[in-house]
C-alpha positions in Angstrom: -39.0 70.8 -45.8 -41.7 68.4 -44.8 -40.2 65.2 -42.4 -42.9 62.2 -41.7 -43.2 61.1 -38.2 -42.9 57.7 -39.6 -39.2 58.3 -41.1 -38.1 60.3 -37.8 -39.6 57.1 -35.7 -37.9 54.4 -37.7 -34.6 56.3 -37.5 -34.7 56.8 -33.4 -35.7 53.1 -33.6 -32.4 52.3 -35.6 -30.2 54.3 -33.2 -31.7 53.3 -30.1 -31.5 49.2 -31.5 -27.8 49.8 -32.3 -27.0 51.1 -28.8 -29.4 49.3 -26.8 -29.9 45.8 -27.9 -32.3 44.6 -25.6 -35.0 46.7 -25.8 -35.3 45.8 -29.7 -38.9 44.4 -28.3 -40.0 47.4 -26.7 -39.1 49.4 -29.7 -40.9 47.4 -32.1 -44.3 46.9 -29.7 -44.5 50.5 -29.6 -43.9 51.3 -33.0 -46.1 48.8 -34.0 -48.8 50.0 -31.5 -48.3 53.7 -32.6 -49.2 52.2 -36.5 -52.1 50.3 -35.5 -53.2 53.6 -33.4 -53.1 55.9 -36.3 -54.6 53.5 -38.7 -57.7 52.3 -36.5 -58.5 56.4 -35.7 -57.5 57.4 -38.7 -55.2 59.9 -37.6 -53.4 61.4 -40.4 -49.5 62.0 -38.8 -46.9 63.8 -41.6 
């Protein structure tokens, strides 16, 4: 069974947003930074 990292990140971010709504900006920023870095350096995350 293969679980993609993007799916896990989205799930974790959703749970954190529900529990701590004030940290939404940090979660979104961290997600965009991770996705941007993986795109720039062509890192395959699965």
